[in-house]
C-alpha positions as CSV (number, residue, x, y, z in Angstrom):
1,M,10.3,-16.5,-0.5
2,I,8.2,-13.4,-0.2
3,Y,5.0,-13.5,-2.3
4,A,2.4,-11.1,-3.5
5,G,-0.4,-12.1,-1.2
6,I,-2.1,-11.7,2.2
7,Y,-0.8,-13.4,5.3
8,T,-2.6,-13.4,8.7
9,I,-1.1,-12.8,12.1
10,D,-2.7,-14.6,15.1
11,V,-2.4,-13.7,18.8
12,S,0.8,-15.8,19.2
13,N,2.4,-13.9,16.3
14,H,2.1,-16.9,13.9
15,H,2.0,-16.0,10.2
16,A,-0.1,-17.9,7.7
17,W,-0.9,-17.1,4.0
18,L,-4.5,-16.9,2.8
19,P,-5.2,-19.4,0.0
20,Q,-5.2,-17.6,-3.4
21,L,-8.1,-18.5,-5.7
22,S,-7.0,-16.6,-8.8
23,L,-4.5,-14.1,-10.1
24,T,-5.0,-11.9,-13.2
25,S,-2.3,-9.5,-14.5
26,Q,-3.2,-7.2,-17.4
27,T,-0.5,-5.0,-18.7
28,K,-0.4,-2.3,-21.4
29,L,3.1,-1.8,-22.7
30,H,3.7,1.3,-24.8
31,H,7.2,1.9,-26.1
32,T,9.4,1.7,-22.9
33,A,6.8,2.2,-20.3
34,S,4.2,-0.1,-18.9
35,R,1.0,0.0,-16.7
36,T,-0.2,-3.2,-15.0
37,L,-3.4,-4.0,-13.2
38,L,-2.8,-6.9,-10.9
39,T,-6.0,-8.6,-9.4
40,Q,-5.8,-11.3,-6.8
41,T,-8.6,-13.2,-5.1
42,F,-8.1,-14.9,-1.7
43,V,-10.2,-17.2,0.5
44,N,-11.3,-15.4,3.6
45,P,-11.5,-17.7,6.7
46,S,-14.0,-17.2,9.4
47,T,-11.8,-15.2,11.8
48,I,-8.9,-12.8,11.2
49,S,-7.5,-10.5,13.9
50,S,-4.7,-9.1,11.8
51,A,-3.4,-9.4,8.3
52,K,-1.0,-7.9,5.8
53,Y,-0.9,-7.8,2.0
54,T,2.6,-7.9,0.6
55,F,3.7,-7.0,-2.9
56,P,7.2,-7.2,-4.3
57,L,8.0,-3.9,-6.1
58,Y,10.8,-3.3,-8.5
59,E,13.3,-0.4,-8.3
60,S,12.0,1.2,-11.5
61,S,8.3,1.0,-10.7
62,A,5.7,2.7,-8.5
63,I,2.2,1.9,-7.3
64,V,-0.4,4.5,-8.4
65,S,-3.7,3.0,-7.2
66,F,-5.2,0.1,-5.2
67,R,-8.6,-1.3,-4.4
68,C,-9.8,-4.1,-2.2
69,H,-13.2,-5.8,-2.4
70,I,-14.6,-7.5,0.6
71,G,-18.2,-8.6,0.3
72,K,-20.2,-5.6,-0.9
73,R,-17.7,-3.1,0.3
74,V,-14.8,-1.6,-1.6
75,I,-11.7,-0.2,0.1
76,E,-10.2,2.3,-2.4
77,G,-6.9,4.1,-2.1
78,T,-6.7,7.9,-2.0
79,I,-3.3,9.6,-2.0
80,K,-2.8,12.0,0.9
81,E,0.0,13.8,2.8
82,K,1.5,11.2,5.1
83,E,1.0,13.1,8.4
84,E,-2.6,13.7,7.4
85,A,-3.0,10.0,6.7
86,R,-1.6,9.1,10.1
87,T,-3.8,11.6,11.9
88,T,-6.9,10.2,10.2
89,Y,-5.9,6.7,11.2
90,E,-5.3,7.6,14.8
91,A,-8.6,9.5,15.1
92,A,-10.5,6.4,13.7
93,I,-8.8,4.2,16.3
94,Q,-9.7,6.6,19.2
95,R,-13.3,6.6,18.1
96,H,-13.5,2.8,18.0
97,E,-15.6,3.2,14.9
98,F,-14.5,0.1,13.0
99,A,-14.6,-3.6,13.6
100,G,-12.8,-6.3,11.7
101,L,-14.1,-6.0,8.2
102,L,-12.8,-9.4,7.2
103,E,-14.6,-10.9,10.2
104,Q,-17.9,-9.2,9.3
105,H,-17.9,-10.4,5.7
106,Q,-16.9,-14.1,5.5
107,T,-16.4,-14.0,1.8
108,D,-13.5,-13.9,-0.7
109,V,-11.2,-10.9,-0.7
110,K,-10.2,-9.4,-4.0
111,V,-7.2,-6.9,-4.2
112,E,-6.5,-4.8,-7.2
113,I,-3.0,-3.1,-7.5
114,E,-2.1,-0.8,-10.4
115,Y,1.6,0.0,-10.9
116,I,3.7,1.6,-13.6
117,M,7.2,0.7,-14.6
118,E,10.1,1.9,-16.8
119,L,11.3,-1.0,-18.8
120,K,14.9,-2.2,-18.9
121,H,17.1,-2.8,-22.0
122,D,18.3,-6.3,-22.4
123,A,21.7,-6.3,-24.1
124,E,21.6,-10.0,-25.1
125,V,18.6,-9.6,-27.4
126,D,19.0,-5.9,-27.9
127,G,15.4,-5.4,-26.8
128,L,13.1,-4.5,-23.9
129,R,12.8,-6.7,-20.8
130,F,9.5,-6.6,-19.0
131,T,9.2,-8.4,-15.7
132,I,6.2,-9.1,-13.4
133,P,7.3,-9.5,-9.8
134,T,5.7,-12.8,-9.0
135,S,8.3,-13.3,-6.3
136,V,11.4,-11.8,-4.8
137,A,14.5,-13.3,-3.3
138,P,14.7,-13.6,0.5
139,R,16.8,-10.8,2.0
140,Y,19.8,-11.3,4.2
141,G,19.8,-9.5,7.5
142,D,17.0,-8.4,9.7
143,A,14.3,-9.6,7.4
144,P,10.8,-10.5,8.7
145,S,10.5,-14.0,9.9
146,G,7.9,-16.6,9.0
147,L,6.9,-15.2,5.6
148,G,7.6,-18.4,3.6
149,G,5.2,-21.2,2.5
150,A,2.6,-19.4,0.4
151,A,-0.1,-21.6,-1.1
152,P,-0.2,-22.1,-4.9
153,V,-2.9,-20.4,-7.0
154,V,-5.9,-22.7,-7.0
155,G,-9.5,-22.3,-8.4
156,E,-9.4,-20.2,-11.5
157,G,-5.6,-20.2,-11.6
158,M,-3.3,-17.5,-12.9
159,K,-3.8,-15.4,-16.0
160,I,-1.2,-13.0,-17.4
161,S,-1.7,-10.9,-20.5
162,V,0.5,-8.2,-22.0
163,E,-0.7,-5.9,-24.7
164,V,2.3,-4.5,-26.6
165,S,2.3,-1.3,-28.6
166,M,5.5,-0.3,-30.3
167,P,6.5,2.6,-32.5
168,S,7.6,0.2,-35.3
169,E,7.1,-3.4,-36.5
170,I,7.4,-5.9,-33.7
171,T,9.9,-8.6,-34.7
172,S,9.9,-10.9,-31.6
173,V,8.1,-11.5,-28.4
174,Q,9.5,-14.3,-26.2
175,S,9.8,-15.4,-22.6
176,P,12.8,-17.1,-21.1
177,S,11.0,-17.8,-17.9
178,H,7.5,-19.3,-18.8
179,P,5.6,-20.8,-21.7
180,I,3.6,-18.1,-23.5
181,S,1.3,-17.8,-26.5
182,V,2.0,-14.8,-28.8
183,H,-0.5,-13.2,-31.2
184,L,1.1,-10.7,-33.6
185,G,-0.9,-8.0,-35.3
186,G,-3.3,-7.0,-32.6
187,H,-4.3,-7.0,-28.9
188,S,-6.9,-9.9,-29.2
189,S,-6.3,-13.6,-29.3
190,N,-9.5,-14.1,-31.3
191,A,-9.5,-13.0,-34.9
192,Q,-12.6,-10.9,-35.6
193,P,-14.1,-10.0,-38.9
194,G,-12.9,-6.5,-39.9
195,N,-9.8,-6.6,-37.7
196,V,-6.8,-5.1,-39.4
197,F,-3.4,-6.6,-38.9
198,D,-1.1,-4.1,-37.2
199,P,2.5,-5.2,-37.1
200,K,3.1,-2.7,-34.3
201,H,0.7,-4.5,-31.9
202,A,1.0,-7.9,-30.2
203,L,-0.6,-9.8,-27.4
204,A,1.4,-12.2,-25.1
205,Q,-0.4,-14.5,-22.7
206,L,0.8,-17.0,-20.1
207,G,0.5,-20.4,-21.6
208,Q,-0.6,-22.2,-18.4
209,T,-3.7,-21.7,-16.3
210,S,-2.3,-22.8,-12.9
211,T,1.0,-22.1,-11.3
212,T,2.8,-21.3,-8.1
213,L,4.3,-17.8,-7.7
214,S,7.9,-19.1,-7.7
215,A,9.7,-17.1,-10.4
216,D,9.6,-13.8,-12.1
217,F,7.6,-13.7,-15.3
218,V,9.8,-12.2,-18.0
219,I,9.0,-11.1,-21.5
220,L,11.6,-9.9,-24.1
221,I,10.3,-7.6,-26.9
222,K,12.2,-6.6,-30.1
223,C,11.0,-4.2,-32.8
224,A,12.6,-2.6,-35.8
225,S,13.4,0.8,-34.3
226,L,13.4,0.0,-30.5
227,S,17.0,1.2,-30.1
228,S,16.4,4.4,-32.0
229,P,16.3,7.7,-30.1
230,S,12.8,8.9,-29.3
231,A,11.2,11.8,-27.4
232,I,7.5,11.3,-26.5
233,L,5.3,14.2,-25.2
234,E,2.2,13.3,-23.1
235,T,-0.4,15.9,-22.2
236,H,-1.9,15.5,-18.8
237,P,-5.6,14.7,-19.0
238,T,-6.7,16.8,-16.1
239,I,-4.0,19.3,-15.1
240,P,-4.1,22.4,-17.4
241,N,-1.0,23.5,-19.2
242,T,1.0,20.5,-18.0
243,S,2.8,17.9,-20.2
244,A,5.5,15.4,-19.6
245,L,8.5,14.5,-21.9
246,M,10.3,11.2,-22.0
247,V,13.5,11.1,-23.9
248,T,15.0,7.6,-24.3
249,L,17.7,6.0,-26.5
250,V,20.2,3.2,-26.6
251,P,23.4,5.1,-27.5
252,K,25.6,3.9,-30.3
253,F,28.9,5.8,-30.5
254,N,32.6,5.1,-30.5
255,L,34.6,7.4,-28.2
256,P,38.4,7.4,-27.9
257,P,39.6,5.4,-24.8
258,E,41.0,7.1,-21.7
259,P,44.7,8.2,-22.1
260,T,45.6,5.8,-19.3
261,Q,44.1,2.3,-18.8
262,P,41.8,2.1,-15.8
263,E,41.9,-0.2,-12.8
264,V,39.1,-2.9,-13.0
265,V,38.1,-4.8,-9.9
266,F,35.5,-7.6,-10.0
267,V,33.6,-7.8,-6.7
268,V,32.2,-11.3,-6.7
269,D,29.4,-12.5,-4.4
270,R,30.2,-15.9,-2.8
271,S,27.6,-16.0,-0.1
272,G,25.5,-19.1,0.6
273,S,22.5,-17.8,-1.5
274,M,24.8,-18.0,-4.6
275,E,25.1,-21.8,-4.5
276,A,22.7,-22.5,-7.3
277,R,24.1,-19.5,-9.3
278,V,27.8,-20.4,-9.2
279,P,27.9,-21.9,-12.7
280,A,26.4,-18.6,-14.2
281,L,28.8,-16.6,-12.0
282,K,31.8,-18.5,-13.2
283,S,30.7,-18.2,-16.9
284,S,30.3,-14.5,-16.6
285,L,33.6,-13.9,-14.8
286,R,35.4,-16.0,-17.4
287,V,34.0,-13.8,-20.2
288,F,35.1,-10.7,-18.3
289,L,38.6,-12.0,-17.8
290,K,39.0,-13.1,-21.4
291,S,37.8,-9.7,-22.7
292,L,40.1,-7.4,-20.8
293,P,42.6,-5.4,-22.9
294,V,46.3,-5.8,-22.3
295,G,47.6,-3.0,-20.1
296,V,44.6,-2.9,-17.8
297,V,45.3,-3.5,-14.1
298,F,42.8,-5.8,-12.4
299,N,41.9,-7.7,-9.3
300,I,39.1,-10.0,-7.9
301,C,37.5,-9.5,-4.6
302,S,35.3,-12.3,-3.1
303,F,32.8,-11.4,-0.4
304,G,30.2,-12.9,1.9
305,S,30.2,-12.4,5.6
306,S,33.9,-11.4,5.1
307,H,35.9,-10.5,2.0
308,S,39.4,-11.1,0.5
309,F,41.3,-10.1,-2.7
310,L,43.1,-12.3,-5.2
311,W,46.1,-10.1,-4.8
312,P,46.9,-7.4,-2.2
313,R,47.2,-4.8,-5.0
314,S,45.8,-5.0,-8.6
315,K,48.2,-6.3,-11.2
316,A,48.7,-5.7,-14.9
317,Y,46.7,-7.9,-17.2
318,N,49.0,-10.3,-19.1
319,S,49.2,-14.1,-19.9
320,V,50.6,-14.9,-16.4
321,T,48.1,-12.9,-14.4
322,F,45.2,-14.1,-16.7
323,A,46.1,-17.7,-16.0
324,E,46.2,-17.1,-12.3
325,A,42.9,-15.3,-12.3
326,L,41.3,-18.1,-14.4
327,R,42.4,-20.8,-11.9
328,Y,41.0,-18.6,-9.1
329,C,37.7,-18.4,-11.0
330,D,37.5,-22.2,-11.5
331,G,37.8,-22.7,-7.7
332,I,34.9,-20.3,-6.8
333,Q,32.3,-21.8,-4.4
334,A,29.4,-20.3,-2.5
335,N,31.2,-20.7,0.8
336,F,31.5,-17.2,2.3
337,G,28.4,-17.2,4.5
338,G,26.1,-14.2,4.5
339,T,26.0,-11.2,2.2
340,E,27.9,-8.1,3.4
341,I,28.5,-6.0,0.3
342,L,29.5,-2.6,1.7
343,P,32.8,-3.6,3.3
344,P,34.3,-5.0,0.0
345,I,33.2,-1.9,-1.9
346,Q,34.8,0.3,0.7
347,S,38.0,-1.8,0.7
348,T,38.2,-1.7,-3.1
349,I,37.9,2.1,-3.2
350,T,40.3,2.6,-0.2
351,N,43.0,0.3,-1.8
352,R,42.7,1.6,-5.3
353,L,45.7,2.7,-7.3
354,P,46.3,6.4,-7.4
355,S,46.0,8.6,-10.5
356,T,43.8,6.2,-12.5
357,N,40.1,5.6,-13.0
358,L,38.5,2.8,-11.0
359,E,35.8,0.6,-12.6
360,I,34.1,-1.7,-10.1
361,M,32.1,-4.7,-11.6
362,V,29.8,-6.3,-9.0
363,L,28.5,-9.8,-9.7
364,T,25.7,-10.7,-7.2
365,D,22.2,-12.0,-6.7
366,G,21.5,-9.0,-4.6
367,E,20.2,-10.9,-1.5
368,V,20.8,-8.1,1.0
369,W,18.3,-6.4,3.3
370,N,19.5,-2.9,4.0
371,T,20.8,-1.0,1.0
372,T,20.5,2.7,2.1
373,E,24.0,2.9,3.7
374,L,25.5,1.2,0.6
375,F,23.9,3.5,-1.9
376,D,24.8,6.6,0.1
377,Y,28.5,5.6,0.3
378,V,28.7,4.7,-3.4
379,E,27.0,8.0,-4.4
380,S,29.5,10.0,-2.3
381,Q,32.4,8.3,-4.0
382,T,31.2,8.4,-7.6
383,S,29.7,11.9,-7.8
384,T,31.6,15.0,-8.8
385,S,28.8,17.1,-7.2
386,T,28.5,18.2,-3.6
387,L,24.8,17.2,-3.7
388,G,23.8,14.3,-1.5
389,G,27.2,14.5,0.3
390,G,29.2,13.8,-2.8
391,R,33.0,14.1,-2.3
392,G,34.4,12.1,-5.2
393,K,36.1,13.2,-8.3
394,G,34.0,11.4,-10.8
395,D,36.8,8.8,-11.4
396,V,35.0,5.9,-9.9
397,R,32.1,4.0,-11.5
398,V,30.1,0.9,-10.4
399,F,28.5,-1.6,-12.7
400,T,26.3,-4.5,-11.5
401,L,25.6,-7.8,-13.1
402,G,22.7,-9.6,-11.5
403,I,23.0,-13.4,-11.4
404,G,19.9,-15.6,-11.2
405,R,16.1,-15.5,-11.9
406,D,15.1,-13.8,-8.7
407,V,17.8,-11.2,-8.3
408,S,17.0,-8.2,-6.2
409,S,16.3,-5.4,-8.7
410,A,16.4,-2.9,-5.8
411,L,20.1,-3.7,-5.2
412,V,21.2,-4.4,-8.7
413,D,19.6,-1.4,-10.3
414,G,20.0,1.0,-7.4
415,L,23.8,0.3,-6.9
416,A,24.4,0.9,-10.6
417,R,22.5,4.1,-10.6
418,A,24.3,5.4,-7.5
419,G,27.6,4.2,-9.1
420,K,27.0,6.1,-12.4
421,G,27.2,2.8,-14.3
422,F,24.5,0.5,-15.5
423,S,23.1,-3.0,-14.7
424,Q,22.2,-6.2,-16.5
425,V,20.8,-9.6,-15.4
426,V,22.0,-13.0,-16.4
427,V,19.4,-15.7,-15.6
428,D,21.7,-18.8,-15.7
429,E,24.7,-20.3,-17.5
430,R,22.4,-21.4,-20.4
431,E,21.3,-17.9,-21.2
432,G,23.5,-16.1,-23.7
433,I,25.7,-13.9,-21.6
434,E,28.5,-12.9,-23.9
435,A,26.9,-9.8,-25.3
436,K,25.8,-8.5,-21.9
437,V,29.2,-9.0,-20.3
438,V,31.3,-7.6,-23.2
439,R,29.1,-4.5,-23.5
440,M,29.3,-3.9,-19.8
441,L,33.1,-4.1,-19.9
442,R,33.2,-1.8,-22.9
443,G,31.1,0.7,-20.9
444,A,33.6,0.4,-18.0
445,L,36.5,1.1,-20.4
446,S,34.9,4.0,-22.1
447,V,35.9,7.6,-21.4
448,H,34.3,9.5,-18.5
449,V,31.9,12.1,-19.8
450,R,30.4,14.1,-16.9
451,D,28.4,16.9,-18.4
452,F,25.6,15.3,-20.5
453,R,22.6,17.6,-20.7
454,L,19.2,17.8,-22.3
455,E,18.4,21.0,-24.2
456,W,15.7,22.5,-26.5
457,E,14.7,25.8,-27.9
458,G,12.9,27.9,-25.3
459,K,13.9,25.8,-22.3
460,P,14.3,28.2,-19.4
461,S,17.7,28.2,-17.8
462,D,18.2,27.9,-14.0
463,E,18.5,31.7,-13.8
464,E,15.2,32.2,-15.6
465,A,13.3,29.7,-13.3
466,P,11.0,31.0,-10.6
467,A,12.4,32.1,-7.3
468,G,13.9,29.1,-5.5
469,P,14.9,28.4,-2.0
470,A,17.4,31.2,-1.9
471,A,14.5,33.7,-2.2
472,V,12.5,32.2,0.6
473,L,15.1,31.8,3.3
474,S,14.7,34.1,6.3
475,P,17.7,36.3,7.0
476,S,19.7,35.2,10.1
477,T,19.5,37.5,13.1
478,S,22.5,39.7,13.7
479,F,23.3,42.2,16.5
480,V,22.2,45.8,15.8
481,P,23.3,48.4,18.4
482,T,20.6,50.7,19.7
483,A,20.6,54.4,18.7
484,R,21.1,55.6,22.3
485,P,22.5,53.6,25.3
486,R,19.9,52.7,28.0
487,N,20.3,52.3,31.7
488,I,19.1,48.9,32.7
489,S,18.7,48.1,36.4
490,L,20.2,44.8,37.7
491,F,17.2,44.5,40.0
492,D,13.7,45.2,38.5
493,P,10.8,44.4,40.8
494,S,8.4,44.5,37.9
495,Y,10.3,41.8,36.0
496,V,8.2,38.6,35.5
497,E,10.1,35.4,34.6
498,P,8.8,34.0,31.3
499,P,7.4,30.5,31.2
500,H,9.8,27.6,30.6
501,V,9.7,26.4,27.0
502,I,11.6,23.2,26.4
503,S,11.7,22.6,22.6
504,P,14.2,22.8,19.8
505,P,14.6,26.2,18.0
506,P,11.9,26.7,15.4
507,L,12.8,26.7,11.8
508,P,12.7,30.0,9.9
509,S,9.3,30.8,8.4
510,L,9.0,29.6,4.8
511,A,7.3,31.7,2.1
512,P,5.5,29.8,-0.6
513,F,8.0,27.9,-2.8
514,A,7.6,28.5,-6.5
515,P,8.7,25.3,-8.2
516,P,10.5,25.6,-11.5
517,H,8.6,25.6,-14.8
518,I,10.4,22.4,-15.7
519,L,11.1,19.4,-13.4
520,Q,13.8,17.4,-15.0
521,A,14.8,14.0,-13.7
522,P,17.5,13.0,-13.4
523,Y,18.4,16.6,-12.7
524,T,22.0,15.8,-13.6
525,L,22.1,13.4,-16.4
526,Q,23.7,10.0,-15.8
527,P,26.6,8.9,-18.1
528,L,25.7,7.4,-21.4
529,F,27.1,4.0,-22.4
530,P,26.9,2.3,-25.8
531,F,24.0,-0.3,-26.0
532,S,22.7,0.6,-22.5
533,R,19.3,2.4,-22.5
534,S,19.1,5.8,-20.9
535,T,15.9,7.7,-20.1
536,V,15.4,11.4,-19.1
537,Y,12.0,12.9,-18.0
538,A,10.8,16.4,-17.9
539,I,7.5,17.8,-16.5
540,L,6.5,21.1,-18.2
541,A,4.1,22.8,-15.9
542,S,3.6,26.4,-17.1
543,P,1.7,28.1,-19.9
544,N,4.9,30.2,-20.5
545,V,7.0,27.2,-21.5
546,P,5.8,25.9,-24.9
547,P,6.3,22.2,-25.5
548,P,9.4,21.4,-27.6
549,T,9.3,20.1,-31.1
550,K,12.8,18.7,-30.9
551,V,15.4,18.2,-28.2
552,W,19.2,17.8,-28.1
553,L,21.4,15.6,-26.0
554,R,24.8,17.2,-25.6
555,G,28.1,16.5,-23.9
556,T,31.8,17.2,-23.9
557,T,34.6,14.6,-23.6
558,P,37.7,15.3,-21.4
559,S,39.7,15.9,-24.6
560,G,37.2,18.6,-25.7
561,D,35.3,16.6,-28.4
562,L,31.6,17.7,-28.7
563,L,28.8,15.1,-28.5
564,E,25.4,15.9,-29.9
565,L,22.2,14.2,-30.9
566,E,19.0,15.9,-32.2
567,I,15.8,14.0,-31.5
568,P,12.3,15.1,-32.9
569,V,9.5,15.1,-30.4
570,Q,6.4,12.9,-31.0
571,H,3.1,13.1,-29.2
572,S,2.1,10.1,-27.2
573,G,-0.3,7.7,-28.9
574,S,-1.1,5.7,-25.8
575,G,-4.7,7.0,-25.6
576,A,-6.7,9.8,-24.0
577,G,-6.6,10.0,-20.3
578,D,-3.2,8.3,-19.9
579,K,-0.7,9.8,-17.5
580,T,1.9,7.1,-17.3
581,I,4.8,9.3,-18.4
582,H,3.8,12.0,-15.9
583,Q,3.7,9.4,-13.1
584,L,7.1,7.8,-14.1
585,A,8.6,11.3,-14.2
586,A,7.1,12.1,-10.8
587,R,8.5,8.8,-9.4
588,K,12.0,9.9,-10.6
589,V,11.6,13.4,-9.2
590,L,10.5,12.0,-5.8
591,G,13.4,9.6,-5.7
592,E,15.9,12.4,-6.3
593,L,14.3,14.5,-3.6
594,K,14.8,11.6,-1.2
595,D,18.4,11.0,-2.4
596,G,19.5,14.6,-2.1
597,T,20.3,15.0,-5.8
598,S,17.2,17.0,-7.0
599,Y,16.8,20.5,-8.5
600,L,15.8,21.7,-5.1
601,H,19.1,20.6,-3.5
602,N,21.1,22.1,-6.3
603,K,19.5,25.5,-6.0
604,Y,19.6,25.5,-2.2
605,K,23.2,24.4,-1.8
606,S,24.3,26.8,-4.5
607,A,22.7,29.7,-2.7
608,T,23.7,28.8,0.9
609,G,26.8,26.7,0.6
610,G,25.0,23.8,2.1
611,K,24.2,25.5,5.4
612,R,20.9,25.5,7.3
613,E,19.9,21.9,6.6
614,G,16.7,22.2,8.7
615,V,15.2,24.7,6.2
616,L,16.2,22.5,3.3
617,E,14.6,19.4,4.9
618,E,11.3,21.3,5.3
619,L,11.4,22.6,1.7
620,V,12.1,19.1,0.4
621,K,9.2,17.7,2.4
622,R,6.9,20.4,1.1
623,E,7.9,19.7,-2.5
624,G,7.7,15.9,-2.0
625,V,4.1,16.3,-0.8
626,R,3.2,18.6,-3.7
627,V,4.6,16.3,-6.4
628,G,3.2,13.1,-4.8
629,L,-0.3,14.6,-4.4
630,E,-0.4,16.3,-7.8
631,Y,0.6,13.3,-9.8
632,G,-0.9,10.5,-7.6
633,V,2.4,8.7,-6.6
634,A,3.1,7.4,-3.1
635,S,6.5,8.5,-1.7
636,E,8.5,9.4,1.4
637,W,5.9,12.1,2.1
638,T,2.6,10.8,0.8
639,S,0.5,7.7,1.5
640,F,-2.5,5.9,0.1
641,V,-5.4,6.1,2.6
642,A,-8.2,3.5,2.4
643,V,-11.7,4.8,1.8
644,V,-14.5,2.2,2.4
645,K,-17.3,2.5,-0.1
646,R,-20.2,0.3,-1.3
647,E,-19.9,-1.3,-4.7
648,E,-23.0,0.6,-5.8
649,D,-21.3,3.9,-4.9
650,V,-18.2,2.9,-6.8
651,R,-20.3,2.1,-9.9
652,Q,-22.1,5.4,-9.7
653,Q,-18.8,7.3,-9.3
654,Q,-17.3,5.5,-12.3
655,E,-20.3,6.4,-14.3
656,R,-20.0,10.1,-13.3
657,E,-16.3,10.1,-14.2
658,R,-17.0,8.7,-17.6
659,N,-19.5,11.5,-18.2
660,M,-17.4,14.3,-16.7
661,Q,-16.5,17.0,-19.3
662,K,-15.4,19.9,-17.2
663,E,-11.6,20.2,-17.4
664,G,-9.8,19.6,-14.1
665,E,-12.8,17.8,-12.5
666,R,-11.8,14.5,-11.0
667,G,-11.9,12.3,-7.9
668,L,-14.8,11.9,-5.4
669,D,-17.8,14.1,-5.3
670,K,-17.3,16.6,-2.5
671,E,-20.7,15.9,-1.1
672,E,-20.2,12.2,-1.1
673,R,-19.6,10.7,2.4
674,E,-16.2,9.1,2.9
675,E,-15.7,6.5,5.6
676,T,-12.1,6.0,6.5
677,Y,-11.2,2.5,7.7
678,D,-8.1,1.3,9.3
679,F,-7.3,-0.7,6.2
680,I,-4.8,2.2,5.9
681,D,-1.6,2.9,4.1
682,V,-0.3,1.0,1.1
683,D,3.3,2.0,1.0
684,A,6.8,1.2,-0.1
685,E,8.4,0.6,3.3
686,K,10.4,-2.5,3.8
687,D,8.6,-4.7,6.3
688,D,10.5,-4.5,9.6
689,G,8.5,-7.4,11.1
690,G,6.5,-5.1,13.5
691,E,2.8,-5.8,14.0
692,G,0.0,-3.4,14.0
693,G,-0.4,0.3,13.2
694,P,-0.3,1.9,9.9
695,C,2.6,0.9,7.6
696,L,4.0,4.2,6.7
697,G,6.6,4.0,3.9
698,Q,9.8,5.3,2.4
699,I,10.2,5.6,-1.4
700,P,8.3,5.0,-4.6
701,G,10.3,2.1,-5.8
702,A,12.3,-0.6,-4.1
703,G,10.8,-2.9,-1.4
704,K,7.5,-4.5,-0.6
705,W,4.1,-2.7,-0.6
706,F,1.8,-3.8,2.1
707,L,-1.7,-3.1,3.2
708,T,-2.3,-3.5,7.0
709,L,-5.6,-4.8,8.3
710,R,-6.2,-4.7,12.0
711,R,-9.3,-5.4,14.2
712,H,-9.7,-3.2,17.2
713,P,-11.7,-3.9,20.4
């Protein structure tokens, strides 16, 4: 089990977790977004040569700040371009300026991590599902060794509080994972004179003061209009003329079915890690099998280290094939070894029936280590676009049902996103699963609508956007004959051989890239499914683009039916200075830049036919750096760099920031001395087990965040 905590690494490469004195998690949940401050205090032993702080991060979340207190010094994260962060780190090492800070201050270590998250819709309760990643499942494959055995929280224990603010009356707050206390009507557990009961507010607190970090903490929230469409506009507190729009809804519509019934294949995880989850797996699969309509062709694929199908080819659903499939389901055991999920997905698509849609239903706990190749393959098979290497026809979709309390959200959510489907989680066989399974199956049987779009009055079209990559590409060199032929000697005594230069050809020079006035993510809207929440973000970054007062979601069915929904825009009531929607939108934009499905890829490949990939790569990097730095989100191209400061300096800075009135002024005083320490790089890279050096990361989302501490001679 991988925990949120610090583990040390001695000279013999032995890993040991630091004892944790206390854990405090404070969350502010507004509508469908959350912002959490996690504070952990650890015992610091007398000698530490190397240590890492690990943090399990969910696919729909991103870290936006960190701070570490050691004695009277504070190590505070500052977002920088990744190469600049590495250069700063290497320069510090060369100067031998820093000793082991943990060794200098034999005192407790306090780590503060702040992260944002987009909340998932839970189909069983028809509400929101908020999860705090107190642990993650062990990964199969080349995972780091020796990371188990973290000590329980001792001392002050663990405290978790969630302040809930909803747009309408809250009807239920519950936890299927832990005992909690719930206070409706406000954000305080202590009634104070003069406090007014507000049915839109609630406070949930963990009902125990000491626990081990062994299971995800889950809260389910229901309110009167939670499923209703909403569009929330947030004004950025410091960037002029910038606002962010979040459009979210749980669709409720009834579309005509496809003219021909699809092929449905259930890809079932039977690896060893599923042993305790087999009852929930069987219960879910039985509901799927009993809910199939007559005429559908279906099959079951079991996978682990290898995979096999119930039948060589899918068969029509009738009483005979249903009985055979049910007997197969009853005999399922977790006896297929490890978890190799890509080969069964490939075989399912390769062996599909021609001329019919294919719906793949994956049932898994998600205990795999490397998901990049899987996502790339699924994206290429399910996308109708050429972006990101897509070569499919849009007639394949992938849905994922996570089984167990500690499923890998990175796999379950990421696979459904790449597969143009959606995901749900079933904790165990005792949790009501019927609604989740039936709604997922209905989504798989629904018509394929491939052109959903977000529109509003005054929204610039792609043609009206600023000049994109096509305008900044240097023209290729071509042969131009001289006006008059010249006589060139084959032996010129004055000729001097030029120096040898061994290097790849340089990329064409890049003029400044003018980003579009509107950054929409996802750039191409995902399909909408009944009772499955969908969210679209847009960052409006130009005084020439007025904020919308209402937006429309539109689409067209293959039969020509028009789909439309008008949504009025409301201004965010989450409080002055909040930028959660901006950072969630930036996280989504950065993810699409990495995946090759962004606005930049669309413009570039439309203009060049996908040629000159080196130029595109450089443009994507430049744009990733800009978005990450501007909105304070770590990514493939940006990192947090640790800045060591005294607590007194921190208090003075916080006081200055509270008193700042000038628009756009933020961050550190330019005249304040910054000391960079090799407590560098909190990032989202999956730990590869290597020791030492800065931990430079990959994406703002799935994986573990870690802060590397090293002592240098």
